[in-house]
C-alpha positions as CSV (number, residue, x, y, z in Angstrom):
1,M,29.0,-10.6,114.0
2,K,29.2,-12.0,110.3
3,I,25.6,-12.4,110.2
4,H,25.2,-8.5,110.5
5,L,27.9,-7.9,108.1
6,V,26.6,-9.5,104.8
7,P,23.3,-7.5,104.8
8,A,25.4,-4.2,105.3
9,A,27.6,-5.1,102.6
10,A,24.7,-6.3,100.2
11,G,23.1,-2.6,101.2
12,L,26.4,-0.8,100.3
13,A,26.6,-2.5,97.1
14,L,23.1,-1.6,96.3
15,L,23.7,1.9,97.0
16,A,27.1,1.9,95.2
17,G,25.0,0.5,91.9
18,V,22.3,3.0,92.2
19,G,25.2,5.6,92.2
20,V,26.6,4.0,88.8
21,A,23.3,4.0,87.2
22,T,22.7,7.8,87.8
23,A,26.2,8.5,86.4
24,D,25.5,6.7,83.3
25,Q,22.3,8.4,82.7
26,V,22.3,10.5,79.5
27,I,20.4,13.4,78.9
28,I,18.9,14.0,75.7
29,T,18.2,17.9,75.2
30,P,14.9,19.0,73.5
31,E,16.7,20.6,70.8
32,Q,18.4,17.4,70.0
33,Q,15.2,15.5,70.3
34,T,13.9,17.9,67.5
35,V,17.1,17.5,65.3
36,V,16.7,13.8,65.6
37,R,12.8,13.8,64.7
38,E,13.1,16.2,62.0
39,Y,16.1,14.2,60.4
40,V,14.3,10.9,60.9
41,E,11.4,12.2,59.0
42,R,13.3,13.6,56.4
43,H,15.6,10.4,55.9
44,P,13.0,7.4,56.7
45,L,14.6,3.8,57.5
46,A,13.0,0.6,57.1
47,S,12.0,-0.6,60.5
48,I,13.7,-3.8,61.7
49,S,12.9,-6.6,64.2
50,L,15.2,-7.7,66.9
51,L,14.1,-10.8,68.7
52,G,15.1,-11.2,72.2
53,V,16.3,-7.4,72.4
54,E,14.0,-5.3,74.7
55,L,13.9,-1.5,73.6
56,N,14.9,-0.4,77.3
57,V,17.5,2.7,77.8
58,G,20.8,0.6,78.8
59,S,19.9,-2.3,76.6
60,T,22.8,-3.3,74.0
61,L,22.2,-3.7,70.2
62,P,23.9,-6.5,68.4
63,E,26.9,-5.5,66.2
64,T,24.8,-6.9,63.3
65,V,22.7,-3.9,63.5
66,E,23.6,-0.8,61.1
67,L,23.5,2.6,63.3
68,H,22.7,5.6,61.2
69,E,24.3,9.1,61.9
70,V,22.3,12.4,62.6
71,P,24.1,15.5,61.8
72,D,25.0,17.5,64.9
73,V,24.2,14.8,67.5
74,E,26.7,12.5,69.0
75,Y,24.3,9.6,69.0
76,R,23.3,7.2,66.1
77,Y,19.7,6.0,65.2
78,V,17.8,2.8,64.0
79,V,14.2,2.2,63.5
80,V,13.2,-0.8,65.5
81,D,9.7,-2.0,65.7
82,D,8.7,1.2,64.1
83,R,10.2,3.0,67.0
84,T,13.2,5.4,66.7
85,V,16.0,4.2,68.8
86,L,19.0,6.4,69.8
87,V,22.3,4.5,70.4
88,D,25.8,5.4,71.8
89,P,27.8,4.3,69.0
90,G,30.8,3.5,71.1
91,T,28.9,1.1,73.5
92,R,26.2,0.2,71.2
93,R,23.4,1.1,74.4
94,I,20.4,2.4,73.8
95,V,20.1,6.0,75.1
96,Q,16.7,6.9,74.5
97,V,13.4,5.3,72.7
98,I,11.4,8.0,70.9
99,D,7.9,7.0,69.6
């Protein structure tokens, strides 16, 4: 009986994790993307390199990275490896990478 419960519990944990990941998904509207692109073009930043940090949605940026504000957008931005990265300032997690 115990043998059957372990895979079932693992399956439930996996399903619960998928639900959490979906709930954390951030949607950036096309209007917000336009605002960010235009702002970044008018206020260019020097690109930085971050060793050991993958530019993926959900990755966390170190506290040493300075985040910059975009008016009318709740997220901050930084340019990493010549790519604009939108970051949640509260968690420092990447919410979108804009090429």
